[in-house]
C-alpha positions in Angstrom: -121.1 17.0 87.5 -122.1 13.5 88.3 -123.0 10.9 85.6 -124.3 7.3 86.1 -121.8 4.6 85.5 -121.7 0.8 85.7 -118.4 0.4 87.4 -116.9 1.4 90.7 -113.6 2.8 89.5 -112.0 3.5 86.2 -108.5 4.9 86.4 -107.3 7.2 83.6 -104.2 9.5 83.1 -104.5 12.9 81.7 -102.7 13.4 78.3 -101.9 17.1 78.8 -99.5 18.0 80.3 -97.7 14.6 80.5 -95.9 13.6 83.7 -97.5 16.6 85.5 -101.1 15.7 86.3 -102.9 12.4 86.9 -106.7 12.0 86.9 -108.8 9.1 88.4 -112.5 8.6 87.7 -113.9 7.1 90.9 -117.5 5.7 91.1 -119.7 5.7 94.3 -123.2 5.8 95.5 -124.7 9.2 96.5 -123.8 10.2 100.0 -120.9 7.8 100.3 -117.2 8.6 100.1 -115.3 7.0 97.3 -113.6 4.7 99.8 -116.8 3.6 101.5 -118.5 2.9 98.1 -116.1 0.1 97.3 -117.6 -1.9 100.2 -121.2 -1.6 99.2 -123.2 -4.0 97.1 -124.5 -2.9 93.7 -128.0 -1.8 93.4 -128.3 2.0 93.7 -127.3 4.3 91.0 -123.5 4.9 90.9 -122.0 8.3 90.0 -118.5 9.2 88.8 -116.3 11.8 90.4 -113.0 12.9 88.9 -110.0 13.5 91.2 -107.0 15.4 89.9 -103.7 15.3 91.7 -100.3 16.7 90.9 -97.3 14.4 90.7 -93.6 15.1 90.4 -92.1 15.5 86.9 -90.4 12.4 85.6 -87.2 14.3 84.7 -86.1 16.7 87.4 -84.0 19.7 86.3 -80.3 19.0 86.4 -77.1 20.9 85.5 -76.5 18.7 82.4 -80.1 19.1 81.3 -79.7 22.9 81.4 -76.5 22.7 79.3 -78.0 20.4 76.8 -81.1 22.6 76.4 -79.0 25.7 76.0 -77.0 24.0 73.3 -80.1 23.1 71.4 -81.5 26.6 71.8 -78.4 28.1 70.2 -78.4 25.6 67.4 -82.0 26.2 66.6 -82.4 29.9 67.2 -78.9 31.4 67.3 -76.6 32.9 69.9 -78.7 36.1 70.4 -81.8 34.0 71.4 -80.1 32.7 74.5 -81.5 34.3 77.6 -82.1 32.9 81.1 -85.8 33.5 80.8 -86.1 31.9 77.4 -84.0 28.9 78.6 -86.2 28.5 81.6 -89.3 28.4 79.4 -87.7 25.7 77.2 -86.9 23.7 80.4 -90.4 24.2 81.6 -89.2 25.8 84.9 -88.9 29.2 86.4 -85.8 31.3 85.9 -85.1 31.0 89.7 -84.8 27.2 89.2 -82.0 27.8 86.7 -80.1 30.0 89.1 -79.8 27.1 91.5 -77.5 25.5 89.0 -76.1 28.4 87.0 -75.7 31.9 88.6 -75.6 34.1 85.5 -75.8 34.0 81.7 -72.0 34.8 81.6 -71.3 31.7 83.7 -73.4 29.6 81.3 -71.5 30.9 78.3 -68.1 30.1 79.9 -69.3 26.6 80.5 -70.5 26.2 76.9 -67.2 27.6 75.6 -65.2 25.2 77.7 -67.4 22.3 76.5 -66.7 23.2 72.9 -62.9 23.5 73.5 -62.9 20.2 75.3 -63.9 18.6 71.9 -61.1 20.4 70.0 -59.4 17.8 67.7 -55.7 18.7 67.7 -53.3 16.3 66.1 -50.0 15.4 67.8 -47.0 17.3 66.4 -43.3 16.8 66.8 -42.4 18.7 70.0 -39.5 20.4 68.3 -41.7 21.9 65.6 -43.1 25.0 67.3 -44.7 26.3 64.1 -46.5 23.0 63.5 -47.7 23.0 67.1 -49.2 26.5 67.0 -50.7 25.9 63.6 -52.3 22.7 64.8 -54.1 24.3 67.7 -55.5 27.3 65.8 -56.3 25.3 62.6 -58.3 22.9 64.8 -60.1 25.9 66.4 -60.8 27.2 62.9 -62.3 23.8 61.7 -64.5 23.7 64.8 -65.7 27.2 64.0 -66.6 26.2 60.4 -68.5 23.2 61.7 -70.4 25.1 64.4 -70.7 28.7 63.2 -73.6 29.3 65.7 -71.1 29.0 68.6 -68.5 31.4 67.1 -69.7 34.3 69.2 -69.6 32.3 72.4 -65.9 31.3 72.0 -64.9 34.8 70.8 -66.7 36.6 73.6 -65.7 34.5 76.6 -62.4 34.9 78.4 -60.2 31.8 78.7 -61.3 30.1 81.9 -61.0 26.6 83.3 -58.7 23.7 82.8 -59.9 23.0 79.3 -59.0 26.5 77.9 -55.8 26.6 79.9 -54.7 23.2 78.4 -54.6 24.7 74.9 -53.1 28.0 76.1 -50.3 26.0 77.8 -49.6 24.1 74.6 -49.3 27.3 72.6 -47.3 29.2 75.2 -44.8 26.3 75.4 -44.4 26.2 71.6 -43.9 30.0 71.4 -41.3 29.8 74.2 -39.4 27.1 72.1 -39.5 29.5 69.2 -37.4 31.9 71.3 -39.9 34.6 72.2 -39.7 36.6 75.4 -42.6 36.5 77.8 -44.2 39.8 76.6 -43.7 38.5 73.0 -45.4 35.2 73.8 -48.5 37.0 75.2 -48.5 39.4 72.2 -48.2 36.6 69.7 -51.0 34.6 71.4 -53.3 37.6 71.4 -52.6 38.2 67.7 -53.3 34.5 66.8 -56.5 34.3 68.9 -57.8 37.6 67.5 -57.0 36.6 63.9 -58.8 33.2 64.3 -61.9 34.8 65.9 -62.0 37.7 63.5 -61.5 35.6 60.4 -64.2 33.1 61.3 -66.7 35.8 62.3 -66.1 37.7 59.1 -66.5 34.6 56.9 -69.6 33.2 58.7 -71.6 35.9 56.9 -70.1 35.1 53.5 -71.1 31.5 53.3 -73.9 31.8 50.8 -73.1 32.2 47.1 -75.8 34.9 46.9 -74.0 37.0 49.5 -70.7 36.7 47.7 -72.3 37.6 44.4 -73.9 40.7 45.9 -70.7 41.9 47.4 -68.8 41.2 44.2 -71.3 43.2 42.2 -70.9 46.1 44.5 -67.1 46.0 44.2 -67.2 45.8 40.4 -69.2 49.0 40.3 -66.6 51.1 42.0 -64.5 53.6 40.0 -61.3 51.8 38.9 -59.7 55.2 38.3 -60.3 56.2 41.9 -59.7 52.8 43.5 -57.4 50.9 41.1 -56.2 48.3 43.6 -59.6 47.5 45.0 -61.0 47.1 41.5 -58.1 44.8 40.5 -58.5 42.6 43.6 -62.3 42.7 43.8 -62.9 39.1 42.8 -60.2 37.7 45.1 -61.8 39.6 48.0 -65.1 37.8 47.6 -64.1 34.3 46.4 -61.4 33.3 48.8 -61.9 29.8 50.2 -62.4 30.0 54.0 -60.0 27.1 54.7 -57.3 28.2 52.3 -57.6 31.9 53.2 -57.2 31.1 56.9 -54.1 29.0 56.3 -52.5 31.8 54.2 -53.1 34.4 57.0 -51.9 32.1 59.7 -48.6 31.5 57.7 -48.0 35.2 57.5 -48.4 35.6 61.3 -46.1 32.6 62.0 -43.5 34.1 59.6 -43.6 37.3 61.6 -43.2 35.4 64.9 -40.2 33.5 63.5 -38.6 36.8 62.3 -39.2 38.4 65.7 -37.7 35.5 67.6 -34.6 35.5 65.4 -34.0 39.2 65.7 -34.4 39.3 69.5 -33.0 36.4 71.5 -35.1 35.4 74.5 -34.0 36.8 77.8 -34.1 34.6 80.9 -37.5 34.5 82.7 -37.5 36.4 86.0 -38.2 34.2 89.0 
């Protein structure tokens, strides 16, 4: 549709969607091209034509942009909401565009797990104190879990991969070797510690609200004490344990067991 105007050209930029489309309103006389019109004198009616062209997005998709958006998605909607299709929609691209940077969802989860582990805040401990070294690593992991419960499933589900994860494994393995454990015992102890840390935090993530604790406590109090005397006696402790204190108590029990095992079976030389 043509409408009279009093100016040759009036540039404007579309407001939706931003950085994707630009529009220019160009004025000219009937029968003349927009370019020829600019050379003519005023006098005849002038009409406006709208030209729409596509221009590149101002922020091209990058690997770091994908990781940042995946992190926001998990924080806002939870771990289960992370899909490659959903992530592509949030990045305003096709799923195929994501695959140029990340091949699979599993690869993306490994990257996210390593990013989290890279920010693990582990204090320095006396190199001779193997217990303190092991406790420092897993306590730091526990604290990170409490601070970012939405990422608990990512860390728990992904196998250790990459230099970041191996750095913490190396530190724990070295400490367990100093404790006197054999190679099979080191692996068994590490698996036990990792499983305990993951399981404890996943279990307590769902108990954070006081309402959930009250509901569970009410259910335990209603059990038959004659049939389950120990459960009835410990019902309140089962539901009111502090997550931080409870974790430390369980970790101490595991470390006590490791120390006892190391003392009873001296370490055999490692085979070359």
